[in-house]
N, C-alpha and C positions, 0 to 999 in steps of 0.2 A: 479551219484548213484553206489555204489557197484554191484557187481554179487559173487552169492556163488554155490555151491552144495555142496551134500550130497551123500555117499552109502553106500547099506547098503546089506551084500550076502554073496556071498562066495570070498573068497581071490581074488583080480587082484589089478596088481600093476597100480596103480592111472594115469600114464601116458596114460592108455587108456581110459579116460577120461578127462582129464588137454590136452593133446594134439591131441589127435589120431581124433577125431571127425571132421567132414568139420564144423564145430562151436563149436568147442573146449572151454574151459572156456579160456586159454590162446590165444587162437586167437578172442574171444570177448574181453578178456583186451583191445585190441591195437586198436581196432575199436570203434567206435562212434556208438551208437543207435540212434534212430530219438529224441530224446526226449534232449539225452547227447550232449554238446559242449566239450566235455573231454574224453580223455579213461580212463581206471583204470589204473593207471601208477605210484597210491601214497601207492603202498605197495603189500603186498600180506602174504599167509598165509597158511598151511598145517597142519591138525592136523589128527594122525592116531591113531587106537588103533592095539597092538601085543603082545610083547611077556610081558608084564609087565601089573601090575594092574590100571595102569595111563596111559593117551596120549602122546606120542611123540608129539611134535611142531617144526615147522619151517617158522619162520617168515622172513621178509625183508624189509625194505623202499622203494626199488629198482622196478621198472617198472618188473613184472614179466615176459614178454613176451624176453628179456634180460639176465636171471638169469640163468646161467651154471648149479649151482649146484641144483637150483630145476630141472632141466630137469633130468640132472643125479639122482637123487634122486628118483624121480617118476619113473622112469625103474629099481629101484634097488631093493624097498620096496615092500612088497604084504601085503594087509591089507582088512579085510570083511568090515571095517568100518570106515570112513575117511568123515572128511570136508575141503572144500578150498573156499577160497575167495581172491578176488581182490578188492580195492580200489579205489575209486575217493573221497578224501577228502572234507568233506562238512562243510569247518573253522576251524576244528584243524589240530592240525601241521602233515606233513608227517614224522613220526618216527614211528622205531619199535613198541615202547610198545603203540602204536594205531591202530598195524594191527591182525585182526580178523587170527583164531581164539581164544578166549579168552576162558581160562583154569580153573577150579574151582575144586581141585581131580580129579574124572574120568570124571566131565562132561566138554565139549566143545561148545561154541556158535556164532554165527557169526549172522550176521544182514545188511540189506540193508535196508536203510532208513535213517530217522533222525528225532529229535525232533527238531519242530518248533520253531526257537529264541532262541534255548538253553541257550547263554549269561545267559538271563535272567532268567530263570529258571534253573541252573544248581545249585545254590547254595542249594535251597530248595531240590532236588532231592538227592544232596549229600550226604547231612545231613542228610537222611531219611536210607539212609543205615546202615544196622545194624553196631554197632561199632566195633566187632569181624571181618568182613568182609573189614572194611573200610581201611587196611595195604596194603589190596589184588588189591585195583585200582591203576594199575602202570601209565595207560596212563592220557590222557585227553577226548577220546571221550564219544559221548553223549551211543553211542552202550555198552562200558564195563558198566557204569553206570547202565543202563537198565538191565542190566545179573546182577548184586549185588544185585539193585530192587527186581528181582524176584527171585532171591536167598532169601532176606529179607522174601519175603513173599511167601517162602515154595514151588519155583521150585523144590528142590530136594525129597520134597517128592508128590509133585503133576505139575507135568509140567506145563501143559496146564494150570491151577489153577493159579499158579505162575504168569505166563506171564499176564495173565488176569489182576489181581491184581494190576500187575506191570503199564500195558496201563493204567489201571481205575486212578489211582496213577499219574502217569502223566498229564493225561486229567486234571484232578481236580486239580492239581497245575496251571497248564496254565491257567485252566477256571479264578481261582483267580487271575492270573494274568493278564488278557486280552490278551490274544495269542488265536487266533484262530484254529483248526484241526493241532493240535500239533504233532500226533503220526502217523509217516508212517514206517510201518513195515515187511518185509518178514522178518523172523527170525529162525536160526535152530540150534536145542538142542540137546544132545544127552548124553549118560551115559554110553556110548558101548556095550547097548545093545539092547536100542530103537531110534528110530531119531523119534524126535519133530518136525515141521514144522508147521508153522502160517503166514496168509496173510492176514491183518488188516492194514485199513487208518480210522483216524480221518475223514477227509473228504471224498470227490465221487468219487478217486481216488486212486486204491492201487495199488503199484508195482507188476509184474508178477511174478508169479511161478507156476511151473509143475512137474507134477510128473512121472514116467513112466508106460507103460502099461505092465500087466505081460508077463513074458519072455517069455512062451508057445506061447502066443499071436503073439507076438513079431514074432515067429519062424514060426510060420504058413503064415503072413502075408509076408514075407519077406524069403525065404526057400533057400535061396542062400547067404543072408547073415552072412560072417560068424565073422563079429563084434558081435554075439549075441551067438554064437556057445558055447561058454563056460562060458556063466553067468549061475548061477545056480536057478530055479525055483523061488527062494525067492527072487534074486537080484533085486534093486530097486534103481533108482536113484530121488533126489529131485534139480531142477535145477532153478534158476532166469528165462533164456530164455533158449528155447532147443537147445540140441547139434547136434542133425541132423534133417532135413525139410523130414522126412519120416513119411505121413500120418499114425496116429493111433499109434505112437508111445507115443505121449505125450498125457497128460491129465491135462488142465488147471484146480489151483484149484481157487475154489470161493473165493469173497473177504468176510472178517467173517468168515473165518474156517481155524482150524486146522489141522493137519494130525500125526495119529501116524501109524508110520511105521515099521513095525516085519517082522522077515523072513516070507517071503511069503504071507504075508499079508498087506493091507493099510485103515484104517478106517479114516473117515473123522467125526468130528464133529464141531459144530458150535462154533466160536470163537467171547464174547463179553467179553466188559474190565469190570472190578467190582471196586469198592472203596473196598481197604482194609479191611479184617474184622479184 
């Protein structure tokens, strides 16, 4: 499985989340989770917003933990909103075009999970992508196709509903092909202003997703911790797995739930796939 994180708040260096915490994303990428047989060594990506209307991207198909360019870049830039992803391939090639985040205009997308038996379902899924979006698919992953399906079904106008229709469409295609429990996903998507996240699985077990409690509460809980000193009250982090083991820092997102993260606010709403209208 992959791992990802998203940050929204006062501008910070990505290094502060990618490298500095005791269980940083880079540290997680080289250590096996209990249910994983391999580390997240099949590439990485960082997408961030800064001086331009569209996000900047840095991808590599090398393991994140050994990339000196990523370490240097993560300590040089400052951004109020970024997504980072470390990949463990689930059957598609290790190549740069298969590394997240995927981008469309101002939008970024990351995914942890899979479409079950993707080889059988791929043709029907890809052919459902809107024709004008088809040339934008550069890689071979189920994740990139899921992103373009969500755009096809209205993600740019209503992100949560676009993702719900995408998941519903994948489930309907899988049902017709006799593939059980096809969707496993935590996804993060952003337009540079808000961060949206979903935790969902067709089966009984969904990959984990957490978000940080409000910064003021963290400062009261841990007044001596310098790591929270310069984060604004509006700052939030969404992660596949917690970055630090301090009690009270993280809130688990229930399965079948979507998050809408804005400056200083996190809303949870139910997430239910539906057939595309």
